[in-house]
C-alpha positions, 0 to 999 in steps of 0.5 A: 478509428484512432483509439484514445490512450487514457491516463490510467488509475494506478490505485483505487484512490488515485484521481490524478497523477503526473505524466513523468516521461514518454518512452515512445515518440509520435509515429512509433509502432507499439505492440501489446505489452510494450512499456510506453510511459512512466506515471508518478502518483503521490507515492510511486513511479510506475511504468505503463504498458500498451494494451492495443497495438498500433502507431502513436499518432499524437501525444496530447499530454507532454512530459512532466505534466502534473495534475493529469486527471484519471481517464483523460486522453493523453495520446492517440493510437492509430490502428492498422491502415490509418495515418495521422490525418485520421486524428483530425475530427476524431473524438479525443474524449474518454469513451463512455466506459472510461476504459483506459488503454494502458495497464500498469506494468507489474512486477513478476511476483504476484501480490500475496493472497491476503492482499485486499482487493482494490476498492473501485472494482467488483470482486472478480469471479470465475465463470463456466468456460461454456459461457465464453466458448467461441468468443474472443477473450479480451485480456491484457498481455500481463493477465494472459502471461500470469494465467499461463504461469498459473495454469488457468484458462483465461477464458474461464475468468470474468474480467473486471477491467475496462469493457470486461477485459481480464486484468492482473487482479482478476487472474490473481483472484481466480488463482487464490479464490480471494473473493469476499469482503475486505477492509477496502471493500467494506461498507463502513459507515463513514462520517463525511467531512465538512470542509470550509468553503474557503480556507482562511487567508488572514493568518496574522502573518506579515506579507513577505515574511514567509514562503508559500509552498503548494502541497504535493500529492503525497502531503495532500493524501496524508493531510486528508487521511490523518484528519479523517482518522482523528475525526472518525476513529475514537483512539485510546493509547496504552503504554508499556515499557519493555526491557531489551537487554536479552533482545540486544544480546540475541541480536548481536549473537545472531548477526555474528553467526550470520557472517555478513549474510544478513544483519538483523535490526531491532525493528525486525524483532518488533515486527515479528513480536507484533505479528505473533502477538496479533495471532495470540490476540486476534481481536486487535487484528481487526477493522471496523466496517460499519455494522460488522467487524473484520477479523483478519486471518493474517498479520499483515504488518505495515511499517512507516518509512520516511521518504522525501516529502512524507511517509509510506507504509510498505507491508510485510504480508503474513508476517506471522509466517516469516522468520527474522531473516526473511522479515529483515531482507523484505523490509530492507528491500521495501524501504529502499524501493520506497525511498526511490518511489518504486513500490507497486500499490499492492506493496503499500496499500492494505495491511491489518496493523501498523508500526511507527518507529521513531526510536532512531531519532531519540524520541522517548515516547509518542502516540501515533494516529491510526492508519485506517482501516487498521484497528491499531498502530504501535508507536515505538520509542528509543531504547535507552538505559534507565534505572529499574527495580529488580528484586527490591534493588536498583539496577540499570536496564535498556528500556524501550517505551511503546504505545499502542493506539487502538480503535475503540470501535473494535477493541477495548482496553482489556484487549489492548492490554492483553496484546501488549502483555504478549508483545512485551513477553516476546521482546523481553524473552526473544528466544520465544520468537524463534519457536 
């Protein structure tokens, strides 16, 4: 019986996407693991792999189709011995289990152990081998490959994919023991938004004097998430000024000694300082989760990167354990792939703290909106020469204003001020970051 190939969910929050390009044609044979199509979400373009083998009998959704709902049949796969006539009269609706017959083609490097688990799936667990002895293990080719690399018996893993299939996230969770409540799975008390039944149509603008541009997927997500954050999170801002002359001198010295091997930016120092300050004041490295508060073990720093049509926040995982060179190289790679929309979901979803830097645009000072479920975000302004008083005398120093926006449900003013004290200390005496 022909098998429907369904539109996959490339992230826990994905509801629809664009089928950008088919990489196979009707009548072409595919095997498990073959890349068959490219799918675009609001922030990334990813390849998808076939899970079953067979022949592409009919393509139901053409290249470039937008707004394709998750679990919508996009093609029909003929099994061994079937021909195109078998498709006639066959059901092309999604199976009851809504099991997509494709899987995202992940990069070979597994997600960090501290990455939050996807929201739409239960926490995977390892079951005794005897429980599955003698049964055929249902697992994706990617999951089998990762399990073999990690030396894990695939039969001992309880699958959370379609129909109990073992998928990549199950292998990662089994190898890391990452089971439990995360910001993504926390049962937070969220106040539902009450959207108007219809948007206002009379804006007082004369017809013919404007162009109406539909919002793309990215802008819709930004609009929704920022509205929710402003409505649901009690923000409060704290601002300090940091002198940067010692940092700029150290940066120049380190880059000169690198002889082109790397080039540190001011933002690299800011990421490092933020991570170390979060370890000093763990109360700021927290998320609100209804009746509980999540204190994160690692400083996973999400950095806002402007891309065409919006922004994305690639994450430096466990930034407190990374040196300046490692942070610099990771950030350059993430930013480049973000602009090409080639990031995997686990590279920009999650994290524990955000940084938004508009200093390169000459913005002196601003407050940023918290990126839920993070408990705080640092807004970084431009470094500029300003008059300062030193030892009772007027002097000139390069000064940078930073504003920490904090979720008052998890942190108070004193805690935020303490975090800024440590951050300012690292920026003004950057050698202490190297210890």
